[in-house]
N, C-alpha and C positions, 0 to 999 in steps of 0.2 A: 503492500499499500503503500500512497503519499508519507504516512503520518511516520512507515520505516525509514523509506529512501531516504529522506530532508535532510535527516542527524549523519546518516552513513556518509551522502554526495558531503556534506557541509566538513565530514571529520577527513576522506579523503582529497578534499584539495588544501585543507589546512598544511597535508602533509608536503603540499610541494614546496611551503616558506621551511620546514623543519622535517627532513626525514627522519624516521625512526620507526620503531616494531611498535604496529599498530593491529585491533583485533575488532573487528565488527562480527557480533553473531546475527542470527534469525532462529528461531526457532519453529517447526510445524505445530499447527493448530494442533494435531493428536497426537503430541511428544515421541514421532515415530522418530525422528531423528535431528539433529542439528546443525545448520551451513553457517562458517565462520569464514571471515575475507581477512588473510592475513597478509600484514605488509611486512617486509624484513630488508632490510640494506642486501642490494645485489651482490655485495661480495661478500657476505656471511652465507649466500645460500647455495647450497649445494643437494645432492639426493638425502644426504646423513642430516642435515638440518631440516627438511623435509618431513623424515619418518619420526625427527626427535618430536617436532610440532606437531605432527598429529600424535603423537604418543600424547605428549601434554592436553591436547585437546580433550582426546578419549575418556581418560583418566577425569580431567576437573569435571565434565558432565556425565560421567557414569555410562560412558560406551564404548563404540568398539570402532577402528579405524574403516569407514567404506569406502571413501576416496578422493582424492585429488587433485587438481588442475594446476598446473605454475602457467603461468603469466612472467616473462622475462623480457622487456623491450630497452629504450637509449634511456631510461628513468634511474635516479639513484637508487629504486626501488625492486625490487620481486612482491610480485603480488600472487599469491595463492587458494584456492575456491576449496576449502575441504568441507567435507561432508563425514558428519559422525552418526552413527547409527547408535540409538537408545538404546538400553535394556530396562529391562524391567525394573519396577523403584519410582521413586520418587525423583524427579531431577534437581540435581543439588545449586543452591545457591552458589552463584562464581563470580568474585568480585574481577573484573576486565581488568583494573590496574594491576592488580598482583596477578594476573595470569601472562598478560606482556611482560612483565617486570620476571615470572619463570621462563618465557622466551628466551626473550634477552642474554639471561644468563645460558640457557640452554647451546645457543648459538655462540657463544663467544668464543673465540680462540685464543690459542696461548699466547699469541700478539698481543692480543688486550689484555692479557693479564700481565705480560709483559712489561707493557705501557705501567700501566699500575703500578705494579710494582718498582719501576723505576719510581713514579712520582708519589709516591708512598716513603721514599728512603733519598730523594735529595730536592723533593717538592717539585710542584705540578709543570711549574716554569724550567726550571734546570734539568728535571728528568726529559722533560721534552726535549728538549735543547741536545740534550746527549743520544739520547733516540735517534734524533737529526742527522747530529755529525758523526756518531758511527756508523750508522747504518747495518746494525751489526745480526747476518741471516742465522740462523741454529738452523741447523740439521732435522730432518723429522723422525731422524732416529733419537736426535739428543732432545727433542721436545718431550719424546713418548718416555725416557730416561728420567729427565730432570724437571723440579720444577722450575714459573719463571723465577720465581724470587731466589733458588742458584743459578738461573742466567744471568742476573744483575751480579751477583757475584764473582761468577765467570770473566764476564765482560768485564771488571775493573781489575781483574787480575791480568789482563790479558793486556789490557792500558797501560795498567802498570808495568809491566813489561816488556814492552814495544817504547818505554823512557831510559828504560835502565839501558845502557852499555855494557860490551860484551857480549858472555854468552847469552843466550837469549833461550833458555831453561830455566823453570821453576816451578817448585812441587808447595802442597797444601794438602794436610793428611785430615781425615775428617771420619765421623763415624754418624752414621744416623740414630734415631731416636731408640728405634727396635732392633739395631744391630744387639749381637752380644759381645762380651765386651774382648774377645780374642777378637774381632771381627776389626779390618783397620781398611780404611778404603784413602787413595792416593790418585790424585789427580796431578797430571803433568801437563804446565802449560809449555808450550812449544811454537816458535817462529821459524815458521819452513815448512821441510819435511816434515812427516810424520816419524817417528823415533821410530825403528825396529823392535822388536819382544828379544831379537836375540841379544840386543844392546844392551836391555835395561833388567831383562831376566835376571843373567848373573848377581848383577849389585844385589836385588834382592833377596836373592837366595844366601850371601854371604853375608846377609844382613840377618839371618833365620828364619827369612819371610817364607811362603808357600804361596805363589800369585795362582790366584782361582779362575779371575779371567780378564781380560783386558777389552775394552771398550773405543777406541778413537774416533773422533769428531772434529771436521771442521768446521772452523767460525769465517 
């Protein structure tokens, strides 16, 4: 109806001024399904994000994922039309602002959290300057193993190492909170070629250590 369409149309128009995650919903008069029009930043949208959003909607409205139709053009936002089939029982009351917040959190990237971690440690302005000046790129293998906060620490170590003269190699030993007391983790920061394990392994063995695994990442 016009009553339903008018606030949705106005809401979509406002997104042109400030692109952000936005959800518009419509309920079937017989409560058989919920249709949702979801706008998300285009650079955050992919198949994984689409499925995550569908799962969030299905859980929020006590339903099941039925169908989704994405529309992607030259605008800053991707538009996805979702249908959630309702399960039996009363429809839950859903706060759309909370729902949008859950979607924003679900489609956050490691890089988003890395920016936040820089801002938390150095302040928003200085953190943004550091991120822009360094333009650090962490490999998918790295981001799958280490937190954004650890990325901030590693970036600082690399920057400090680059400022030093002489041998471009530095070590940092640490433990994770749930590591056993006998476990020690070691990071070697090296500028240039990757250090072969055949060169480092004898050093560790001479120190009475047993190397379990090594992972190398370029930054």
